[in-house]
N, C-alpha and C positions, 0 to 999 in steps of 0.2 A: 626704600634705598635712601640714603642719606647722600646730600649734598650739598656742597659748599659752593661759594659765592666769597668772589675777593676784588676790592676794587681800589684801581689808585686814581688818584685826580691829580692833573698839572694846567696854569695858565698860560694865556700868550694875549699879546694886545697885537691888531691887525688892523690894516685898511681894507675896506672892497667897495665896488659899487654894481647897481644891476643893468647890465649891459639892454638888455633887451622890455626897460620897464619905458612905458613912454616918455616923450621929451618934455622938459619941466617937470617929473615925477621929482620926489625928495630922494626917492631911490635911487634915482640913475647918477647921483651928485654920490664924489666919493667922500666916505663916512667913515670911523673907525669904531670896535668896541675892544669892551677887555672879554674872552672867554674864556670860559673853565671848561674844560674835557675830562671823560672819567670814562676809563677801561674795565670793565668788568672779567673777571673768568670763572669759570663755574668746573667743578670736576668730581667725583664722585667718591676718587682715592686720594690718599694722602702719600706725600712721597716721605724718604725715609727720616727727613728732619719734621713728619707731621702735620705738613703742609701739603694745601693744592696747589700752589704755586710760589716761588719765590717773589716778595711784595720788592726788594728791593730791586730785582731784575724789571719788575716789570713799570718800577717807576720811574727806570733809568729808560727804559724803552719810549715810554710816554714820555715823558719831556725831551728825549730827542726828537720825535715826530712833533711835539709842539713847537721847540725852535725851531724849525724848520720853518713856519709861518709865521714866529715872532718878529713883529714889528716889520711887515711886511705889508705887499699888496696880496692880496690873495688872487686874486683873479688873474694873475702871471704864473700861478699854480696850475703844473698838470691835474685836470680833472677839477679844477676851483672855478674854473671858467667861469660858472655862475654860482657863487659862494652863499648857497644859501645852509642855512643851519644840517638839511638834510643831505648833501653834498660833502657837508663836513664832517659828516659821520662815515660815511662811505670812506672817506679819503685816509681816515684814521683808521677805521677797520683793514681798509690795503695795508694801510703801512704793518701793522699788528699781523694779522692774521698768520701769516705765515709761520713767524717763532711761537706764535701762542694759540696754538689748536682748539685752548678752551676758551680761546676768547665768545662768550656769550651775548655782552652788552655795551654801547657806545655810545654816552650822551655828552652833547653841545648845549652849552648853554649861554650866554647872555648877559649875567645875573642882575648888572643894574639895572633892564628892562624889563627882567621877571620873564625871560622866553628858554626853553632850551624843546629838543627834539631829542629820541633817543631810537637807536638802532639796534634791536634786540635780531641778533644772529641766528 
């Protein structure tokens, strides 16, 4: 069986802190990062345009979700009270999955410090 995957990426900048860290931990202090998020949609059939899905529509949906977080405090968003990369992956998956049933992977990275997390759905 032939299987296709398409991926789009978006970026956002946001601040966060980890309130569960011990007093005096650098992670407990407010700090910020530049993030990159990628969403991958998988499919085995192509539509009438010859696509797994519309890349332009996926781009708009992913950028709209990233915009909700851009230049904000992640801890203030429901589901991100503990804003780990893992929880960010879940947050993006929850935003996109209802409209993108073929969503198969979310990756959130902090490129400047070479960290990333991937959620496989």
